[in-house]
C-alpha beads as a LAMMPS data file, in Angstrom:
LAMMPS data file: protein, C-alpha beads

154 atoms
153 bonds

1 atom types
1 bond types

-500.0 500.0 xlo xhi
-500.0 500.0 ylo yhi
-500.0 500.0 zlo zhi

Masses

1 110.0

Atoms # bond

1 1 1 8.676 -6.690 -0.286
2 1 1 6.192 -7.384 2.542
3 1 1 4.445 -10.021 3.858
4 1 1 0.941 -9.391 3.905
5 1 1 -1.233 -6.560 2.735
6 1 1 -1.486 -5.073 6.482
7 1 1 1.892 -5.105 6.435
8 1 1 3.242 -2.343 8.971
9 1 1 5.466 -1.065 6.208
10 1 1 3.099 -0.754 3.402
11 1 1 0.869 0.868 6.246
12 1 1 3.270 3.561 6.460
13 1 1 3.472 3.869 2.799
14 1 1 0.086 4.115 2.615
15 1 1 0.211 7.268 5.367
16 1 1 2.461 9.112 2.475
17 1 1 0.373 8.004 -0.307
18 1 1 -0.749 11.507 -0.865
19 1 1 3.025 12.659 -0.681
20 1 1 4.538 10.110 -2.850
21 1 1 1.775 10.489 -5.342
22 1 1 2.555 13.862 -5.640
23 1 1 6.267 13.473 -6.088
24 1 1 4.867 11.203 -9.246
25 1 1 7.001 8.217 -7.996
26 1 1 4.808 4.989 -7.950
27 1 1 4.766 1.869 -5.852
28 1 1 5.487 -1.644 -6.364
29 1 1 4.779 -4.173 -3.575
30 1 1 5.697 -7.904 -3.528
31 1 1 3.442 -9.896 -1.385
32 1 1 4.967 -12.799 0.096
33 1 1 1.643 -15.113 -0.235
34 1 1 2.778 -18.730 -0.077
35 1 1 -0.388 -19.921 0.264
36 1 1 -2.863 -17.882 -2.040
37 1 1 -3.658 -19.256 -5.204
38 1 1 -1.886 -16.529 -8.326
39 1 1 -5.885 -16.234 -9.677
40 1 1 -7.262 -14.563 -6.097
41 1 1 -7.664 -11.393 -6.004
42 1 1 -7.242 -9.417 -2.565
43 1 1 -9.013 -6.866 -0.747
44 1 1 -6.844 -3.921 0.180
45 1 1 -7.668 -2.855 3.362
46 1 1 -5.574 0.193 2.920
47 1 1 -6.342 3.404 1.201
48 1 1 -3.473 4.612 -1.434
49 1 1 -5.429 7.669 -3.098
50 1 1 -4.169 8.131 -6.568
51 1 1 -0.236 6.525 -5.976
52 1 1 0.040 4.315 -8.645
53 1 1 0.642 1.010 -7.086
54 1 1 1.263 -2.002 -8.527
55 1 1 1.033 -5.908 -6.763
56 1 1 2.684 -9.200 -7.431
57 1 1 3.093 -12.250 -4.943
58 1 1 5.467 -14.860 -4.734
59 1 1 4.384 -18.002 -3.507
60 1 1 7.995 -19.630 -2.896
61 1 1 7.606 -20.298 1.352
62 1 1 11.278 -19.486 1.812
63 1 1 10.709 -15.705 1.137
64 1 1 9.059 -15.656 4.173
65 1 1 12.406 -15.707 5.895
66 1 1 13.642 -12.303 4.125
67 1 1 13.348 -9.049 5.895
68 1 1 10.639 -6.526 5.094
69 1 1 11.834 -3.678 2.469
70 1 1 11.489 -0.013 1.771
71 1 1 13.545 1.054 -1.102
72 1 1 13.085 4.934 -0.559
73 1 1 15.624 6.413 -2.889
74 1 1 18.768 5.269 -4.969
75 1 1 20.334 5.715 -1.646
76 1 1 18.263 5.338 0.909
77 1 1 16.491 1.894 2.185
78 1 1 14.306 0.921 5.494
79 1 1 14.350 -3.076 6.103
80 1 1 12.328 -4.348 8.707
81 1 1 11.300 -7.962 10.550
82 1 1 8.238 -8.187 10.083
83 1 1 8.166 -11.015 7.586
84 1 1 8.998 -13.597 9.976
85 1 1 6.897 -12.124 12.938
86 1 1 3.399 -11.213 13.794
87 1 1 2.603 -8.217 11.630
88 1 1 0.753 -6.508 14.065
89 1 1 3.369 -6.998 16.387
90 1 1 6.025 -4.529 16.893
91 1 1 9.572 -4.915 14.921
92 1 1 12.494 -6.221 17.368
93 1 1 14.376 -5.001 14.141
94 1 1 14.495 -2.131 12.209
95 1 1 17.505 -0.484 10.207
96 1 1 17.551 2.773 7.524
97 1 1 21.244 2.750 6.243
98 1 1 21.207 6.010 4.000
99 1 1 23.980 4.408 1.859
100 1 1 24.262 4.182 -1.765
101 1 1 25.277 0.446 -1.896
102 1 1 22.726 -1.278 0.477
103 1 1 19.695 0.336 -1.444
104 1 1 21.473 -0.680 -4.581
105 1 1 21.927 -3.707 -3.923
106 1 1 18.444 -4.012 -2.133
107 1 1 16.939 -2.467 -5.170
108 1 1 18.982 -5.315 -7.186
109 1 1 17.645 -7.753 -5.196
110 1 1 13.736 -6.657 -5.692
111 1 1 13.829 -6.432 -9.806
112 1 1 14.786 -10.233 -9.656
113 1 1 11.996 -11.130 -7.457
114 1 1 9.318 -8.768 -8.680
115 1 1 9.906 -10.551 -12.409
116 1 1 9.576 -13.652 -10.812
117 1 1 6.335 -12.528 -9.193
118 1 1 2.949 -13.581 -9.970
119 1 1 0.138 -10.492 -10.835
120 1 1 -1.333 -9.774 -7.527
121 1 1 -5.166 -8.791 -8.642
122 1 1 -6.037 -6.076 -5.898
123 1 1 -9.254 -4.518 -5.260
124 1 1 -8.952 -0.864 -3.860
125 1 1 -11.576 0.638 -1.255
126 1 1 -14.541 2.095 -2.818
127 1 1 -14.444 6.075 -1.938
128 1 1 -16.954 6.725 -0.361
129 1 1 -18.614 9.967 -0.842
130 1 1 -18.587 12.517 1.593
131 1 1 -20.449 14.468 4.334
132 1 1 -20.135 17.679 1.878
133 1 1 -20.759 15.542 -1.324
134 1 1 -23.846 14.340 0.015
135 1 1 -25.177 17.647 1.942
136 1 1 -24.665 19.457 -1.567
137 1 1 -26.518 16.549 -3.060
138 1 1 -29.423 17.097 -0.670
139 1 1 -28.943 21.022 -1.153
140 1 1 -29.358 21.171 -4.957
141 1 1 -32.534 18.493 -4.776
142 1 1 -34.311 20.360 -2.113
143 1 1 -33.819 23.685 -4.259
144 1 1 -34.946 22.041 -7.375
145 1 1 -37.918 20.515 -5.580
146 1 1 -39.147 24.373 -4.344
147 1 1 -38.121 23.129 -1.096
148 1 1 -37.079 25.262 1.703
149 1 1 -35.615 22.519 3.828
150 1 1 -31.621 22.322 3.554
151 1 1 -29.125 19.291 5.081
152 1 1 -26.883 21.013 6.615
153 1 1 -23.239 19.963 8.647
154 1 1 -22.755 20.106 12.488

Bonds

1 1 1 2
2 1 2 3
3 1 3 4
4 1 4 5
5 1 5 6
6 1 6 7
7 1 7 8
8 1 8 9
9 1 9 10
10 1 10 11
11 1 11 12
12 1 12 13
13 1 13 14
14 1 14 15
15 1 15 16
16 1 16 17
17 1 17 18
18 1 18 19
19 1 19 20
20 1 20 21
21 1 21 22
22 1 22 23
23 1 23 24
24 1 24 25
25 1 25 26
26 1 26 27
27 1 27 28
28 1 28 29
29 1 29 30
30 1 30 31
31 1 31 32
32 1 32 33
33 1 33 34
34 1 34 35
35 1 35 36
36 1 36 37
37 1 37 38
38 1 38 39
39 1 39 40
40 1 40 41
41 1 41 42
42 1 42 43
43 1 43 44
44 1 44 45
45 1 45 46
46 1 46 47
47 1 47 48
48 1 48 49
49 1 49 50
50 1 50 51
51 1 51 52
52 1 52 53
53 1 53 54
54 1 54 55
55 1 55 56
56 1 56 57
57 1 57 58
58 1 58 59
59 1 59 60
60 1 60 61
61 1 61 62
62 1 62 63
63 1 63 64
64 1 64 65
65 1 65 66
66 1 66 67
67 1 67 68
68 1 68 69
69 1 69 70
70 1 70 71
71 1 71 72
72 1 72 73
73 1 73 74
74 1 74 75
75 1 75 76
76 1 76 77
77 1 77 78
78 1 78 79
79 1 79 80
80 1 80 81
81 1 81 82
82 1 82 83
83 1 83 84
84 1 84 85
85 1 85 86
86 1 86 87
87 1 87 88
88 1 88 89
89 1 89 90
90 1 90 91
91 1 91 92
92 1 92 93
93 1 93 94
94 1 94 95
95 1 95 96
96 1 96 97
97 1 97 98
98 1 98 99
99 1 99 100
100 1 100 101
101 1 101 102
102 1 102 103
103 1 103 104
104 1 104 105
105 1 105 106
106 1 106 107
107 1 107 108
108 1 108 109
109 1 109 110
110 1 110 111
111 1 111 112
112 1 112 113
113 1 113 114
114 1 114 115
115 1 115 116
116 1 116 117
117 1 117 118
118 1 118 119
119 1 119 120
120 1 120 121
121 1 121 122
122 1 122 123
123 1 123 124
124 1 124 125
125 1 125 126
126 1 126 127
127 1 127 128
128 1 128 129
129 1 129 130
130 1 130 131
131 1 131 132
132 1 132 133
133 1 133 134
134 1 134 135
135 1 135 136
136 1 136 137
137 1 137 138
138 1 138 139
139 1 139 140
140 1 140 141
141 1 141 142
142 1 142 143
143 1 143 144
144 1 144 145
145 1 145 146
146 1 146 147
147 1 147 148
148 1 148 149
149 1 149 150
150 1 150 151
151 1 151 152
152 1 152 153
153 1 153 154
């Protein structure tokens, strides 16, 4: 559960998206957006790569008083305080609890909020072509045209 798509917690997940995707796990994110219409598409400022990610929004303004949470495993949870603070500033409160009881309650709570959330259409950033793919395409085109000049990477 996050305050915005630019949340530090969501940024941390994005940084590990390849590793998470490799485990076959998916990401469910509930974004607290009390002032956004449900039909609005949100642009995701992060690259989640091939990670299977689903987003919903909660428009209840009382949820802004909640803590951000990441349920990491059946027995591990991270809780932060960005919901009530500027998400770009460092948290004054963070808690990592590797015990099963806290994570179990957090997962149950999240599941209930998820069910009440509304679908949020998140537009992922397009993958820009890499310099290697551009160089390869140029070299192929030059070879087909009989040219000897080839684009190289320095």
